[in-house]
Each structure stands twice: as C-alpha cells, then as structure tokens.
C-alpha positions as CSV (number, residue, x, y, z in Angstrom):
1,M,52.9,-25.4,11.6
2,K,50.1,-26.1,14.0
3,T,46.6,-24.9,13.1
4,E,46.4,-22.7,16.2
5,D,49.7,-21.0,15.1
6,M,48.4,-20.3,11.6
7,I,45.2,-18.8,13.0
8,R,47.3,-16.6,15.3
9,A,49.4,-15.4,12.2
10,V,46.2,-14.6,10.4
11,Q,44.7,-12.7,13.4
12,R,47.9,-10.7,13.7
13,K,47.8,-9.8,10.0
14,L,44.2,-8.9,10.2
15,G,44.6,-6.8,13.4
16,V,42.0,-8.7,15.5
17,V,42.5,-10.3,19.0
18,V,45.3,-13.0,18.8
19,D,44.0,-16.0,20.6
20,G,44.5,-18.9,18.1
21,R,40.7,-19.6,17.8
22,A,38.8,-18.8,14.6
23,G,35.8,-17.1,16.2
24,P,33.3,-14.5,14.8
25,Q,35.7,-11.7,15.0
26,T,38.3,-13.5,13.1
27,W,35.9,-14.8,10.4
28,G,34.4,-11.3,10.1
29,A,37.9,-9.8,9.4
30,I,38.5,-12.6,6.8
31,H,35.1,-11.9,5.3
32,R,36.0,-8.3,4.9
33,Y,39.3,-9.1,3.2
34,V,37.5,-11.6,0.8
35,V,34.3,-9.7,0.1
36,Q,35.7,-6.2,0.0
37,P,39.1,-6.6,-1.8
38,A,41.5,-3.7,-2.0
39,A,42.1,-2.0,-5.4
40,R,44.9,-3.7,-7.4
41,P,48.2,-2.2,-6.4
42,R,50.4,-0.6,-9.1
43,V,53.7,-1.0,-7.4
44,A,56.4,-3.7,-7.4
45,F,55.9,-6.2,-4.6
46,T,59.4,-7.7,-4.4
47,A,62.9,-6.6,-5.2
48,P,64.1,-7.6,-8.7
49,G,66.4,-10.4,-7.4
50,D,63.9,-11.9,-5.0
51,R,63.2,-15.5,-6.0
52,A,60.8,-18.1,-4.5
53,S,61.9,-21.7,-4.1
54,D,63.1,-23.6,-7.2
55,R,59.9,-25.6,-7.3
56,S,57.8,-22.4,-7.2
57,E,60.0,-20.6,-9.7
58,R,59.5,-23.4,-12.2
59,A,55.8,-22.8,-12.1
60,I,56.2,-19.0,-12.0
61,A,58.6,-18.6,-15.0
62,P,56.1,-19.5,-17.8
63,L,53.4,-17.1,-16.5
64,L,53.0,-13.8,-18.3
65,P,55.3,-11.1,-17.0
66,E,52.5,-9.1,-15.5
67,V,51.4,-12.0,-13.4
68,R,54.9,-13.2,-12.0
69,P,55.3,-10.4,-9.4
70,Y,51.8,-11.3,-8.0
71,A,52.7,-15.0,-7.7
72,R,56.1,-14.2,-6.0
73,A,54.4,-11.6,-3.7
74,L,51.8,-14.1,-2.6
75,Y,54.6,-16.6,-1.9
76,F,56.6,-14.2,0.2
77,K,53.6,-12.8,2.0
78,A,52.4,-16.3,3.1
79,R,56.0,-17.2,4.1
80,S,56.2,-14.1,6.2
81,L,53.2,-15.3,8.2
82,G,54.8,-18.8,8.7
83,I,52.7,-20.5,6.0
84,T,54.7,-22.8,3.9
85,L,53.4,-22.2,0.4
86,E,54.6,-23.4,-3.0
87,I,53.4,-22.4,-6.5
88,I,52.6,-25.9,-7.9
89,S,51.0,-25.1,-11.3
90,G,51.1,-22.2,-13.8
91,L,50.8,-22.1,-17.5
92,R,49.3,-25.2,-19.3
93,S,49.2,-25.9,-22.9
94,F,45.8,-26.6,-24.5
95,E,46.9,-30.3,-24.9
96,E,48.0,-30.6,-21.3
97,Q,44.6,-29.1,-20.3
98,D,42.8,-31.7,-22.4
99,R,44.7,-34.5,-20.8
100,L,43.8,-33.2,-17.4
101,Y,40.2,-32.9,-18.5
102,A,40.2,-36.5,-19.6
103,Q,41.5,-37.8,-16.2
104,G,38.5,-39.4,-14.4
105,R,36.4,-39.2,-17.6
106,S,38.0,-41.1,-20.5
107,T,41.3,-42.0,-18.7
108,P,41.9,-43.4,-15.2
109,G,42.2,-41.2,-12.2
110,T,40.1,-38.6,-10.2
111,K,38.6,-35.6,-12.0
112,V,40.9,-32.5,-11.4
113,T,39.3,-30.0,-13.7
114,G,36.1,-29.0,-15.4
115,A,37.9,-27.1,-18.3
116,R,38.9,-28.4,-21.6
117,G,41.9,-26.9,-23.5
118,G,41.4,-23.2,-24.2
119,H,38.8,-23.0,-21.5
120,S,41.0,-22.4,-18.4
121,T,42.9,-19.2,-17.5
122,H,45.9,-21.5,-16.9
123,N,46.1,-21.8,-20.7
124,F,46.9,-18.1,-21.0
125,G,49.5,-17.6,-18.4
126,I,47.4,-15.5,-16.0
127,A,46.6,-18.2,-13.4
128,F,48.5,-20.4,-10.9
129,D,47.7,-22.9,-8.2
130,I,49.3,-23.1,-4.8
131,G,49.8,-25.8,-2.3
132,I,50.2,-25.5,1.5
133,F,52.8,-27.8,3.0
134,S,54.0,-28.9,6.4
135,G,57.6,-29.9,5.8
136,N,57.4,-32.0,2.7
137,R,53.8,-33.1,3.4
138,Y,51.1,-31.6,1.1
139,L,48.0,-30.3,3.0
140,P,45.1,-30.2,0.6
141,D,42.6,-29.2,3.4
142,S,44.5,-26.8,5.5
143,P,42.7,-23.8,7.0
144,A,45.7,-21.8,5.7
145,Y,44.0,-21.7,2.3
146,Q,41.5,-19.2,3.7
147,A,44.3,-17.0,5.0
148,V,46.3,-17.2,1.8
149,G,43.1,-16.4,-0.1
150,A,42.7,-13.2,1.8
151,L,46.3,-12.4,1.1
152,G,45.9,-12.9,-2.6
153,I,42.7,-10.7,-2.7
154,D,44.6,-8.0,-0.9
155,L,47.2,-8.1,-3.6
156,G,44.6,-7.7,-6.2
157,L,44.3,-11.4,-7.4
158,E,41.0,-13.2,-8.0
159,W,40.8,-16.3,-5.7
160,G,39.0,-19.5,-6.8
161,G,37.9,-20.0,-3.1
162,N,35.3,-17.2,-3.8
163,W,33.7,-18.9,-6.9
164,K,30.1,-19.9,-6.6
165,T,30.1,-23.1,-8.6
166,L,33.4,-24.9,-8.6
167,V,35.3,-23.6,-5.5
168,D,39.0,-24.0,-6.0
169,R,40.9,-22.7,-2.9
170,S,44.3,-23.3,-4.5
171,H,43.6,-21.2,-7.6
172,F,44.6,-17.6,-8.2
173,Q,44.4,-15.5,-11.2
174,L,45.1,-11.9,-12.4
175,R,42.1,-10.6,-14.4
176,P,43.2,-8.1,-17.1
177,Q,41.7,-4.6,-16.8
178,W,39.5,-5.1,-19.9
179,A,37.9,-8.2,-18.3
180,L,37.0,-6.7,-14.9
181,D,33.3,-6.6,-15.8
182,L,33.2,-9.8,-17.9
183,T,32.0,-13.2,-16.9
184,E,34.6,-15.9,-16.8
185,R,33.1,-17.4,-20.0
186,R,33.3,-14.1,-21.9
187,M,36.8,-13.4,-20.6
188,L,37.9,-16.8,-21.9
189,T,36.3,-16.2,-25.2
190,E,38.2,-13.0,-25.6
191,L,41.4,-14.6,-24.4
192,R,41.2,-17.2,-27.1
193,R,40.5,-14.5,-29.7
194,R,43.5,-12.4,-28.5
195,V,45.8,-15.5,-28.7
196,R,44.4,-16.4,-32.2
197,M,45.0,-12.8,-33.5
198,D,48.4,-12.5,-31.7
199,E,47.2,-9.6,-29.6
200,P,48.5,-9.0,-26.0
201,V,46.5,-10.3,-23.0
202,F,47.3,-7.2,-20.8
C-alpha cells in the first residue's frame, strides 16, 4: 500500500478532508486521537470465532484473556483501513526478556529493549508488539504506525508511541484499572508482586 493511500485511509477514519497529504488538519485530528483518548470500551470488539492470521494468533494466544480481544480488534481495525498489520510479539518469559536485554550488551546484535526480565509488561501477558507489512516486507518506519497508534488508543490501549523516554511505536499494552494512576515502574513492581503472590493481574 502506498503512503498516500494509507494517509487517505487515516483521513477517512478521522473524518477530515481526504487528499492523501498529511497536513495540519490531518495531524491535528491524529493529535486529538492520541492526546485525548476515549474511555476504555466495555464491549466485545469481534465475534467469538474471529481469528487473525496464524502468525498473529500465535502471538495473541499466550496473552491474558482480557488482552486478547484488544489485540484482535486492533488487527481487524487496521486491516479494515487497508493496513497490513501482524501481531509479532506477545508474552515473554523472564528468561527470554533477559536474553533480549543482553543483546547488544553482553551478546552480539543490536539493542532491542531497555528492560530486564520482570521489568517489561510483556512478561505479564498485558503487552504486544505489532509490525506493519507491505506484502511480506516488514516496514519498521512506516507512517502507518501513527495511524495504528490512534486506533489502539481509541480502543483503550496504551501506545508506546506516546512515551516520553523510550518511544516504541510498535508497542501496545492494556493497563489494568488498578494501575491507571501509577507510573510504569510502580505498575511493574505491583505486577511482580501479584505474580509472586499468585494474585490476578486484572
């Protein structure tokens, strides 16, 4: 999909002039979606039998049951706008997180995370990462991430593209109600405690 077509799809969704150019009106509408998110819906997003692609379902399945409908809803909403999206990562064990943290530090490769095991929302089944694709080609810098970020916020998800320090446009997470007013660090501390005490996350 061409960039102009993606911009047109976003403009149609946001109800602004559809001209394929990301000018002030388009960015203003995206800003309103991102900065003034809607309240989290309390309804099912998809029919019980709706399934994403096999690749996405493999990443969705280990997520907590409360999070799965949000991941599928984001997948289908993006697809309805002509954006080819895949859920490429979901739940990670503490050990897997530590291996990723070591990458680019004590093991070869590029740094991919700033979080050790137990210090990422991926470790608790409440976060997932997306990838935008053109056919089979992964697009790490596509402008469609902004549009999908707005869609995720509209669903009630927290989007890593809004973070102040380590911006992560591919990251989405569902913050539990008890954590709405907590910093990320305090939420993670409480998540670790809940897992240790075998208490529910939601």
